[in-house]
N, C-alpha and C positions, 0 to 999 in steps of 0.2 A: 375292810378297806373303805375309807371315807369317800364321799361323792367326789371331792376335789381330786383325790388320788386316782379314782376310776376315770375321771375326765382326762387326766394326763396319760393314762394307759391307752384309752381310746384314741387320743390324738396321735400317740406313738404308732399304734397299729395302722391308722388311716394314712399317716404320712410316710412311714417307712416299710409298711407291708410285713411287719414282723412283731414278735412279742418282745417287750423290754426285758432286759436281764435283771434289772433292779429298779425299785421304786422307793423314793424317799420323800418325806414332806417335812416342812418346818413352819412354825407359826410366826406371825407378827408379834409385836409386843406393845404393851402400854407401860409407860414409866409412871409409877405412882408418885414418886418424888425423887429429886436429884437430877436437875437439868444442867447441862454444860459443866458438870463436875467430872465426868468420866475421863476426858482428855487432860484434865488437871490432876489426875492421880487420886481422885476422891472417891466418894461413895454414891451409889445409886440403888434404887429399889424398884426394878421392873417386874412385871409378870407377863407370861405368855397369854395370848388371846386365842379364842377359838375361830380364827381365820388363818388359813395356811396357804403355802405355795408348794405344789407337788412337782417332782421331777421324775419322769420315766426315762430310763437311760439304758443304752446298750453300746457295745463296741461297733465302730464303723467310721465312715468319713465324718469330718467335723461339720455337723449340721445341727442347728438349734432351732426348734419350732416353738413359737408361743401361741397357745390356743386362745389367749386373751387378746393378743394383737392380730391374730390370724396372719402371722408373718414368719417366714423362714430366713435365717441368717446363717451364712456359711463362713468357714475359716476361723482362724484364731486371732486375727488382727483386730485391734480396737477400732470401733467405728462410731462411738458415741451413742449407741443404742442400748436397749434393755439387755442385749446379748453380752455386753461387756461384763456384767456381773458374773454369770457362769464362766465366761472366758477367763476372767480375772482369777477366779478360784482355781481353775486348772493351771493357770500360769503360776500362781502362788505355790501350789503343791509341787509343781515341777521345779521351781526355783529353790525350794527347800530340800530337794534331793529325792523326792518320791517319784518313782517311775510310773508314768501313765502312758496309755495308748490313746489313739484318737477315739472320740465317742460321738454319738448322736443322741439327742435328747428332745423330749417334748415336755413343755412346761405349762402348767395351769395353776391359777391361783384365785383366791377371793379376798386377799388382803388389799384394802383400798390403797391406791398408789398416791404418792406425794401428799400423804395426809398425816405424817408423823407417826405412823404405826409400823415402820420398819419393814416395808415390803422388800427393800434391797437386802437387808440382813436375812430375811426368810429365803430368798432365792439363793443367796450365798450358802446358807447353812444346809439347805436341801441338796444343793449341788455337791457340796463338800462331803456330806454323809453318803450320797450316792456313789461318788468316786471312791471313797474309802471302802465301801462295801463291794463295789464292782471289782476293784483291784486288790482287795484283801490287804489293805495297808495297815490296819490296826492302830490308827492314830487316835490318841485320847481326845475326848471332846474339848477339853480346854485348849489343846494344841490346835484342833480344827478351828476353834473360834479365833485364835490369833492369826491363823493363816487366812481366814476370811477377812479379818480386819486389814491385813496387809494387801489383800486383793483390792479392797475398796480404796485404801490410801494410795497405793503405788500404781495400780492399773487403771481404776476408774477415775481417781483424782479427787476424792473427797476425804478430807482429814477427819474422819470419824474416830471416836474412841472405841473401846471394847464392849460397851454395854449391850448394844443391839445384838451382836453375834453371840455373846455369852447367854443372853436371855433366850434367844431362839434355840440354842443347843442344849442348855442346862436346866431350864425351868421345869417344874413339875406341877401337875394339876393341884389346885387348892392352895398354892403357895406363891408368894413373891420370892425374889432372889436378891438378897443383900450382897452386893458385889463391892469388894475393895479393889478399885481399878488400878492400884499400884502393885499390890501383892498378887492380884488375881484370885485371892481367896473368895469363896462364895458360900453362903449358907441360906437355907430355906427359912422363910418367915411365914408361918401359916396365916391365911386370911379366910375366915369363915363368914362370907357375906350373907349367906342364908340365915345363919344363926342370929346375926345382927339385924336382919330384915332390911338389908341395904341392897341397892343396885349400883353398879358401876356404869354410869351412863356416859357415853362418848358422843360428843358433838363434832362432826366433821364439818368445818366451816366452808369447805369447798374452795378455800383460798389455796391454790396450788403453788408449790415452790420447789425448785430444784436446789439442793443444798450447795452445790458448787457455784450456783449463780446468785446466791444470797450473801449476807454478811457473815456466814458461819466461819469461813476460813479467816476472815479479818478478826473476828472475836477470839478465835483460838490464838492467833498471833499476838493480840493485845495481852491475853492472859500469860502467854509465855514471856513476853517482855516484862510484865509486872512481876513475875516470879524472879526474873534476873535482877530487876531493880531492888527487890527485897532480899536478894542473896540466898534464895531457897531454890531447890531443884524444881519444885512444883508448887502451885498455889495450895495444894493439900497441906503443905508444911507451914503455911503462914497462919498467924493467929489474928484475931480481931484487933488486938493491940497494934500489930504490925501495920494495919491499914492506915494509921496516922502518917506513915512515911510516904504515902501516895497522894496524888491530887488528880482532879479532872477525870477524864475517861478511864484511865488505868484504875483509879480508886473505885469507880462505880462497878467496873467489870470484876475486879478482884473481890470487892465486898460481897457481890452476889455469890461467887464461888465459895468463899470462906463461910458465909452464913448458911449457904445451902448444904454444905457438908454437915454442919451441926444439925440442921433440920432433918436430914436423912437419919442420922443416928437417933435422934429424939423420936422420930416417927416409928422406927423399929421397936424402941422401948414401949411406945404407946400401943402398938399392935400386939406385942407380946403380953401386955398388961390388960388387953381388951378395952382400952380407952380410946374408942373411935372419935370421941369429941376432941381430944387432944390431937389426934392424927389429923382431923379435919382442919383445925386451926393452923396446923403446919402447912397444909396444902394451900390455904388462902395466902399465908405469908410467902410461900414459894412463888405464887403467881405475882404478887406485888413486887417481889424482887426481880423477877424475870421481866416484868413490865417496865419498872422504873430504873433499875440499875443495869440490867443486861440489854434492855431495849429490843426484845425479840417478839413482843406480843403484837397484836393487830387489833383494830377496832372490833372485829368480829369475835375474836377470842375474849376480849375484855367484856363485851356485851353478854356473852354466855355466862361468864363467871359472875358478873353482877346479877344476872337473872337467877342463877343458881342460889346465890346468897339470899335473895329476896324470897325464893321458894322454900327456904329452910334446909338447903343442902348442908350436910355435915361439913363438907369441904369441896373445893373446886379449884382447878388450875389448868393452864395450858400444859400439854404433854408433848414431848418431842422437842426438836430444836427450836420450834417457833417459826416466825416469819409466815404464818399460815398454819394449815393443818388442823389438828384436833385439840379440844379441851375435854376434860373429864370432870364429872361431878359424882361424889359419893352421896347418895340421896336415898331416903326411904323408898322402898319399892313402889308403894302406891302413889308416890308423888312424881315418879319419873316421867310418865306420859304427860302430865300437866306441864312440867318444865319443858319438855320437847315442844309441846304445842305453843307455849308462851314464847319460846325462842323463835320458832318459825314466824309467828306473828310480828315480833319485834324486828326480825331481819327484813321482813317485807316492808315495814314502815321505814326502815333506814336505807332501803335500796340494796341490801346485801344479797348475795346468791342464796338460793334455797339450801339450807343445811341438811345433812343426813345424820341419822342417829343410830347408835348401836348399843346394845347392852351385852357386856362381856363377863365371863367368869375366868378366874385364873386357871390356865389350861396347860396341857402337856407340851413339852418341848419337842424338838425334832426327833424323827424316828424313821427307820427303814421298815417298810411294810411288805416288801416283796424281794 
């Protein structure tokens, strides 16, 4: 049992005076490439990270305790707090016809919050897997992922795509996951960072954002309208030639999505061929598109990517929905510390918040550990 899972167990014992009946945990994720393509039916390439959220659960009155917030929340009604994510999962399963009883749970995690590393999907996936195990529902993982997505869409109120939940539930150690967000087919893409002598350095800019309070939903609506204007079901079905039919904001948003889908597929080919240089060029191109056409970058994210390029990083880009959060750099292992130090110094010069840095490996997805 990992330390984070043991922390959830200890919190459960302390708060409820009993042993949990089941313990599950799920990871956050880094998206290597493929941003804002998931809700457009396109392709994404995330991997799980070695930061997780654990849920210790047992039957009882509806009480949810967060060891991170040191806070208890009771009842099943939405209240705009962190507890809406596990509540939403229980609601989603019940709405789908699965019979649940009331539960109590203690939750602990070390996935940075509001950083673009999908802490929300991690808590959803861990809760769903715990409920599935506790009530012996036998729900396939792909189905659990769609139920978690529905929880976030319909209960929490964020119009996320399927990528985060799929990554948290289906990723395997040492691999990324190529997801076709329309068919929901997924396949592993091995990534051997050690063999290439590379580090996946993550810069958390500490620019916090809540997706429901940013332009995320507006951009999704613009993409949906652009698809209607082009006469296609989803922008995944549009071609680069089709873009000539659009103008202004719709053109820029659609151009990002159409070209980003192409970049994801080219990135998979590059990784399978062991061509990390080609993969890195696609990362830089993705960031430029997110900055200029989709307009979801920030000065902090742009600064890190620029510094990464100067430091000789193979590739760099923002990751997650943008509007703050994290950027990643694929860089030689012996250069990662120098890049982190240079970024801290430059952020101080510009008056930005002190950034945080992590080095991740492609890690295992959600699992039941008790």
